[in-house]
ROGU-881368 format. One record per residue (C-alpha): residue in three letters; x, y, z. Coordinates in Angstrom, 3 decimals. Each point is the difference from the previous one (the first is absolute). Layout:
N
[site "ALA" [X Y Z]]
...
//
This chain:
310
[site "MET" [-26.936 67.729 10.890]]
[site "GLU" [-0.089 1.638 3.413]]
[site "TYR" [3.259 -0.052 1.990]]
[site "ARG" [1.097 0.883 3.502]]
[site "VAL" [3.519 0.590 1.318]]
[site "GLN" [1.116 -1.764 3.177]]
[site "HIS" [3.566 -0.477 1.211]]
[site "HIS" [1.248 1.521 -3.283]]
[site "LEU" [-1.810 -2.696 -1.988]]
[site "ARG" [-2.600 0.811 -2.666]]
[site "ILE" [-2.755 -2.523 0.632]]
[site "PRO" [-2.814 -0.548 -2.502]]
[site "LYS" [-3.460 -0.581 1.452]]
[site "LEU" [0.011 -3.352 -1.836]]
[site "THR" [2.752 -2.594 0.374]]
[site "LEU" [-0.012 -2.920 -2.404]]
[site "GLY" [-0.131 -3.295 1.888]]
[site "THR" [2.067 -2.559 -1.872]]
[site "VAL" [-0.682 -3.312 1.724]]
[site "GLN" [-2.240 -0.833 -2.994]]
[site "LEU" [3.014 0.369 -2.303]]
[site "GLY" [1.891 -2.675 1.892]]
[site "MET" [-2.702 -2.583 0.752]]
[site "PRO" [-3.745 -0.643 -0.361]]
[site "TYR" [-1.582 1.940 2.850]]
[site "GLY" [-3.363 1.028 1.408]]
[site "ILE" [-3.207 -1.870 0.700]]
[site "ALA" [-1.769 1.769 -2.891]]
[site "ASN" [2.894 -0.264 -2.476]]
[site "LYS" [-1.395 -1.444 -3.245]]
[site "THR" [2.906 0.749 -2.345]]
[site "GLY" [2.927 -1.580 1.844]]
[site "GLN" [3.577 1.274 -0.133]]
[site "PRO" [0.771 2.228 -3.010]]
[site "ASP" [2.711 -1.241 -2.361]]
[site "GLU" [3.160 2.041 -0.591]]
[site "SER" [-1.350 2.107 -2.865]]
[site "GLN" [-3.247 0.699 1.871]]
[site "SER" [1.954 1.019 3.099]]
[site "GLN" [2.228 2.379 -1.943]]
[site "ALA" [-3.052 1.571 -1.706]]
[site "LEU" [-1.705 0.394 3.371]]
[site "LEU" [3.039 1.724 1.521]]
[site "PHE" [0.344 2.290 -3.008]]
[site "GLN" [-3.658 1.026 0.216]]
[site "ALA" [0.296 0.600 3.745]]
[site "GLU" [2.924 2.359 -0.451]]
[site "ARG" [-1.660 1.792 -2.903]]
[site "ALA" [-2.915 0.719 2.296]]
[site "GLY" [2.245 1.465 2.675]]
[site "ILE" [0.654 -2.957 2.295]]
[site "SER" [3.598 -0.009 1.186]]
[site "SER" [-0.378 -2.030 3.211]]
[site "TYR" [0.278 -3.796 0.151]]
[site "ASP" [-0.680 -2.409 2.851]]
[site "THR" [1.773 -3.334 -0.255]]
[site "ALA" [1.817 -2.587 2.138]]
[site "ALA" [2.564 -2.761 -0.229]]
[site "ALA" [-2.831 -2.393 0.895]]
[site "TYR" [-2.152 1.002 -3.007]]
[site "GLY" [1.266 -2.648 -2.374]]
[site "ASP" [1.571 1.624 -3.081]]
[site "ALA" [-1.328 3.507 0.705]]
[site "GLU" [3.338 1.639 0.824]]
[site "ALA" [1.604 -1.510 -3.104]]
[site "VAL" [-2.903 1.136 -2.213]]
[site "LEU" [0.364 3.537 1.343]]
[site "GLY" [3.771 -0.103 -0.414]]
[site "CYS" [-0.283 -0.861 -3.683]]
[site "TYR" [-2.383 2.901 -0.532]]
[site "PHE" [2.138 2.436 1.980]]
[site "GLN" [3.088 -0.928 -1.991]]
[site "ASP" [-1.764 0.577 -3.336]]
[site "ASN" [-1.731 3.189 1.195]]
[site "PRO" [2.432 1.905 2.229]]
[site "ARG" [-1.138 2.956 2.132]]
[site "THR" [1.095 1.400 3.336]]
[site "ASP" [-3.268 0.837 1.766]]
[site "ARG" [-1.453 -3.454 0.661]]
[site "LEU" [-1.135 -0.814 3.530]]
[site "ILE" [0.749 -3.676 0.574]]
[site "VAL" [-1.334 -1.773 3.081]]
[site "THR" [1.209 -3.518 0.637]]
[site "LYS" [0.165 -2.280 3.021]]
[site "VAL" [2.158 -2.399 1.970]]
[site "LYS" [-1.322 -3.129 1.696]]
[site "LEU" [2.195 -1.935 2.419]]
[site "GLU" [-0.458 -3.759 -0.275]]
[site "ALA" [1.935 -1.299 2.998]]
[site "ALA" [-1.713 -0.080 3.374]]
[site "SER" [3.151 1.342 1.616]]
[site "TYR" [3.527 1.100 -0.758]]
[site "THR" [2.706 -0.849 2.513]]
[site "THR" [1.954 3.209 -0.434]]
[site "ASP" [-0.683 3.569 -1.089]]
[site "ALA" [2.384 -0.571 -2.893]]
[site "GLU" [-2.128 -2.889 -1.291]]
[site "LEU" [-3.135 2.116 0.187]]
[site "GLU" [1.636 2.879 -1.852]]
[site "LYS" [1.383 -2.370 -2.644]]
[site "ALA" [-3.478 -1.422 -0.633]]
[site "VAL" [-1.522 3.463 -0.499]]
[site "ARG" [2.869 1.232 -2.174]]
[site "SER" [-0.145 -3.122 -2.155]]
[site "GLN" [-3.661 0.583 -0.800]]
[site "LEU" [0.572 3.698 -0.614]]
[site "GLU" [2.891 -0.692 -2.363]]
[site "ASN" [-2.125 -2.497 -1.908]]
[site "SER" [-2.846 2.509 -0.295]]
[site "LEU" [2.427 2.651 -1.282]]
[site "ARG" [1.240 -2.459 -2.648]]
[site "GLN" [-3.487 -1.091 -1.042]]
[site "LEU" [-1.286 3.580 -0.186]]
[site "ARG" [3.242 1.173 -1.685]]
[site "VAL" [0.375 2.990 2.297]]
[site "ASN" [2.571 1.022 2.623]]
[site "HIS" [-2.392 1.563 2.519]]
[site "ILE" [-3.425 -0.935 1.405]]
[site "PRO" [-2.036 3.109 0.935]]
[site "ILE" [-2.233 -1.895 2.471]]
[site "TYR" [0.939 -3.362 1.513]]
[site "LEU" [-2.593 -1.736 2.182]]
[site "LEU" [0.071 -2.971 2.315]]
[site "HIS" [-2.454 -2.275 -1.803]]
[site "GLN" [-1.280 -1.525 3.205]]
[site "ALA" [-0.291 1.920 3.255]]
[site "ASP" [0.669 -3.254 1.852]]
[site "ASP" [3.679 0.489 -0.860]]
[site "LEU" [0.026 3.259 1.951]]
[site "HIS" [-1.793 -1.640 2.937]]
[site "ARG" [2.574 -2.828 -0.032]]
[site "PHE" [3.245 1.920 -0.493]]
[site "GLN" [-0.993 3.460 1.265]]
[site "LYS" [3.005 2.316 0.545]]
[site "ARG" [2.377 -2.435 -1.718]]
[site "LEU" [-1.907 0.407 -3.263]]
[site "VAL" [-0.412 3.745 0.522]]
[site "VAL" [3.792 0.372 0.149]]
[site "VAL" [0.330 -1.746 -3.372]]
[site "MET" [-2.597 2.246 -1.636]]
[site "GLU" [1.712 3.087 1.442]]
[site "LYS" [3.270 -1.114 -1.618]]
[site "LEU" [-1.643 -0.431 -3.405]]
[site "VAL" [-1.450 3.521 0.214]]
[site "ARG" [3.363 1.499 1.019]]
[site "GLU" [1.706 -1.767 -2.908]]
[site "ASN" [-2.658 1.396 -2.375]]
[site "LEU" [-0.852 -3.463 -1.267]]
[site "ILE" [-3.554 0.817 0.996]]
[site "GLY" [-1.796 3.322 0.432]]
[site "LEU" [-2.698 -0.714 2.572]]
[site "ALA" [-0.459 -3.107 2.116]]
[site "GLY" [-3.452 -1.240 0.901]]
[site "VAL" [-2.253 -2.893 0.916]]
[site "SER" [-2.898 -1.681 -1.773]]
[site "VAL" [-2.512 -0.589 2.784]]
[site "TYR" [-3.178 -1.970 0.648]]
[site "HIS" [-1.133 1.039 3.463]]
[site "ALA" [0.034 3.010 2.318]]
[site "ALA" [2.581 -1.766 2.187]]
[site "ASP" [2.390 -0.030 -2.965]]
[site "LEU" [-0.281 3.770 -0.325]]
[site "ASP" [0.464 0.424 3.746]]
[site "LYS" [3.317 -1.836 -0.307]]
[site "MET" [1.051 1.844 -3.169]]
[site "LEU" [-0.726 3.406 1.507]]
[site "GLN" [2.479 -0.678 2.820]]
[site "TYR" [2.886 0.460 -2.439]]
[site "ASP" [0.854 3.206 -1.850]]
[site "VAL" [1.630 -1.814 -2.929]]
[site "PHE" [-3.377 -1.164 -1.272]]
[site "GLN" [-1.524 2.816 -2.059]]
[site "ALA" [-2.213 -2.042 -2.343]]
[site "THR" [-2.604 -2.705 0.275]]
[site "GLN" [-2.484 -1.981 -2.018]]
[site "ILE" [-3.345 -0.675 1.654]]
[site "PRO" [-3.114 -2.037 -0.845]]
[site "ILE" [-2.900 2.435 -0.192]]
[site "ASN" [-3.282 0.077 -1.887]]
[site "ILE" [-3.682 0.760 0.443]]
[site "PHE" [-0.455 -3.266 1.961]]
[site "ASP" [3.250 0.287 1.971]]
[site "GLN" [0.201 3.345 1.800]]
[site "ARG" [1.555 -1.308 3.200]]
[site "LEU" [3.125 2.165 -0.271]]
[site "VAL" [-2.191 3.073 -0.441]]
[site "TRP" [-2.170 -0.720 3.037]]
[site "SER" [3.011 -0.928 2.161]]
[site "GLY" [1.682 3.328 -0.754]]
[site "HIS" [3.058 -1.592 -1.607]]
[site "LEU" [-0.513 1.670 -3.364]]
[site "GLU" [-0.058 3.372 1.753]]
[site "ARG" [3.195 -0.872 1.890]]
[site "LEU" [1.678 -0.797 -3.314]]
[site "ARG" [-1.216 3.294 -1.452]]
[site "GLN" [1.422 1.923 2.942]]
[site "LYS" [3.352 -1.729 -0.500]]
[site "ASN" [-0.064 0.913 -3.714]]
[site "ALA" [0.412 -3.681 -0.844]]
[site "VAL" [-0.366 -1.068 -3.609]]
[site "VAL" [-3.096 -2.219 0.074]]
[site "PHE" [-0.804 -2.396 -2.840]]
[site "ALA" [-3.530 -1.406 0.059]]
[site "ARG" [-0.294 -3.573 -1.220]]
[site "SER" [-3.007 -2.334 -0.246]]
[site "VAL" [-2.211 2.856 -1.225]]
[site "PHE" [-2.270 -2.625 -1.654]]
[site "LEU" [0.689 -2.546 2.779]]
[site "GLN" [1.978 -2.119 -2.471]]
[site "GLY" [-2.928 -0.020 -2.426]]
[site "LEU" [-2.672 -1.127 2.469]]
[site "PHE" [-2.120 3.069 -0.767]]
[site "PHE" [-0.530 -1.200 -3.566]]
[site "LEU" [-1.289 -3.477 0.869]]
[site "ASP" [-3.645 -1.015 -0.253]]
[site "PRO" [-1.365 -0.226 3.570]]
[site "ASP" [-2.217 -2.900 -1.091]]
[site "HIS" [2.947 -2.128 -1.145]]
[site "LEU" [2.681 0.320 2.659]]
[site "PRO" [2.312 -2.771 1.259]]
[site "PRO" [-1.191 -1.504 3.299]]
[site "LEU" [2.737 1.702 2.019]]
[site "LEU" [-1.242 3.383 -1.229]]
[site "ALA" [-3.684 -0.530 0.757]]
[site "GLU" [0.119 2.774 2.633]]
[site "ALA" [0.885 2.483 -2.741]]
[site "ALA" [-3.270 -0.468 -1.921]]
[site "PRO" [-2.220 2.442 1.967]]
[site "LEU" [2.838 2.534 0.126]]
[site "LEU" [0.484 -0.159 -3.767]]
[site "ARG" [-3.730 0.499 -0.535]]
[site "GLN" [0.131 3.108 2.204]]
[site "LEU" [3.028 1.233 -1.948]]
[site "HIS" [-1.801 -0.514 -3.319]]
[site "ARG" [-3.064 1.824 1.296]]
[site "LEU" [2.077 2.936 1.191]]
[site "ALA" [1.754 0.236 -3.374]]
[site "GLU" [-3.354 -0.088 -1.815]]
[site "ASP" [-1.471 2.680 2.279]]
[site "GLU" [3.001 2.237 -0.678]]
[site "GLN" [-0.048 -0.864 -3.733]]
[site "LEU" [3.581 -1.233 0.166]]
[site "SER" [1.751 -3.161 -1.080]]
[site "ILE" [1.419 -2.241 2.723]]
[site "ALA" [3.514 0.892 -1.156]]
[site "GLN" [-0.715 3.717 0.128]]
[site "LEU" [-1.498 -0.205 3.471]]
[site "ALA" [2.940 -2.051 1.289]]
[site "ILE" [2.700 2.221 -1.495]]
[site "SER" [-1.572 3.321 0.963]]
[site "PHE" [-0.627 -1.164 3.559]]
[site "VAL" [3.683 -0.774 0.659]]
[site "ARG" [1.465 2.755 -2.191]]
[site "ASP" [-1.427 2.784 2.153]]
[site "LEU" [0.841 -1.362 3.447]]
[site "PRO" [2.342 2.466 1.765]]
[site "GLY" [3.516 -1.398 0.172]]
[site "ILE" [-0.117 -2.243 -3.081]]
[site "SER" [2.932 0.795 -2.301]]
[site "SER" [-0.650 -2.436 -2.846]]
[site "LEU" [-2.348 -2.832 -0.963]]
[site "VAL" [1.650 -3.234 -1.101]]
[site "LEU" [-2.143 -1.324 -2.848]]
[site "GLY" [1.025 -3.035 -2.002]]
[site "SER" [-0.976 -0.634 -3.595]]
[site "GLU" [0.175 -2.981 -2.324]]
[site "THR" [-0.816 1.954 -3.175]]
[site "VAL" [0.617 3.396 -1.588]]
[site "ASP" [-3.754 0.685 0.113]]
[site "GLN" [0.013 -0.457 3.775]]
[site "VAL" [2.836 2.512 0.342]]
[site "ARG" [-1.954 2.570 -2.011]]
[site "GLU" [-3.172 -0.679 1.995]]
[site "ASN" [1.731 0.348 3.374]]
[site "ILE" [1.486 3.337 -1.054]]
[site "ARG" [-3.425 1.197 -1.138]]
[site "LEU" [-1.625 -1.069 3.256]]
[site "LEU" [2.696 1.711 2.030]]
[site "ALA" [-0.935 3.358 -1.526]]
[site "ALA" [-3.686 -0.173 1.037]]
[site "PRO" [-1.588 2.531 2.396]]
[site "PRO" [-0.092 -0.694 3.766]]
[site "LEU" [-2.738 -2.117 1.542]]
[site "SER" [-2.834 1.821 1.723]]
[site "SER" [0.196 0.297 3.783]]
[site "SER" [-3.233 -1.998 0.287]]
[site "CYS" [1.534 -2.848 -2.005]]
[site "ARG" [3.043 -0.113 2.270]]
[site "ASN" [-2.194 0.077 3.093]]
[site "ILE" [-2.120 -2.890 -1.280]]
[site "ALA" [3.135 -2.010 -0.813]]
[site "ASP" [1.367 0.615 3.497]]
[site "ARG" [-3.241 -1.262 1.516]]
[site "LEU" [-0.515 -3.013 -2.288]]
[site "PHE" [3.524 -1.364 0.245]]
[site "ARG" [0.908 0.731 3.607]]
[site "ASP" [0.229 -3.646 1.122]]
[site "VAL" [1.150 -2.074 -2.970]]
[site "PRO" [1.243 -3.407 1.255]]
[site "GLU" [3.673 -0.944 -0.204]]
[site "GLN" [-0.932 -2.971 -2.195]]
[site "VAL" [-0.995 2.477 -2.722]]
[site "LEU" [2.765 2.556 0.536]]
[site "ASN" [2.947 -2.423 0.052]]
[site "PRO" [0.665 -1.708 -3.360]]
[site "ALA" [2.206 -2.556 1.769]]
[site "ARG" [-3.224 -1.451 1.462]]
[site "TRP" [-1.760 -0.386 -3.338]]
[site "ARG" [1.702 -3.285 -0.804]]
[site "ALA" [-0.518 -3.212 1.918]]
//
């Protein structure tokens, strides 16, 4: 497993996404949520293969608790745990109420994960930063000073979210949606800005939540616009003699500024396969150029999974 060191953290090139361990997830998910024994076997295999980084969230069903059980039975000190806080209330009357809400979620995550420190703690929705701005920044700064968390960050969806995040020095980590269809943060220059800041950047949605694996001839009506794009993707993979998964992983893996790819798995075999794919050679420059040209103007309806459901 390839690693890089940022902010004194040893970050594997692959981070295990754990939403699948807490709930059924993904448009192409055919196996559902693993049971407890399957989850523990999956986590064991991931660590045997060199994965020591985990992406989770309080909102991911039982995922934090599943991880906590595994961590308790398999103690080690070098795990990189990324979890998230999501504020439910539209507003908090006082700063004290806002801080209490964040601390309550953090304390619950610490209990569920059975740890006393979170290496990377993200705002799960950038809207919270837009709403509370400096008030929320002050809370995150306190948590860092108290060493309850290592780095603070924001999980973002749009360039405007990164613009807001980059206004505050406390935020040193982020999770971004990026894949061969969705290169907006590359073209806008935001990924380069993150690289210059030495931000820890986790890439999610590498397979666009499983869309890449769907049959373009049998898509739900709301995804009809994706059909020609998927056919182009399949053709490109065939021309390069690559699987869709290999093309998708290699494309994101080698983008400058990407620290780690967040890849979820429902089975041990998927963990092994993702690790194998991660070790493949780089894509050719011609392949990357073709991908840039083919997928320059992918519609929002395809890029945003929130729009896939009526």
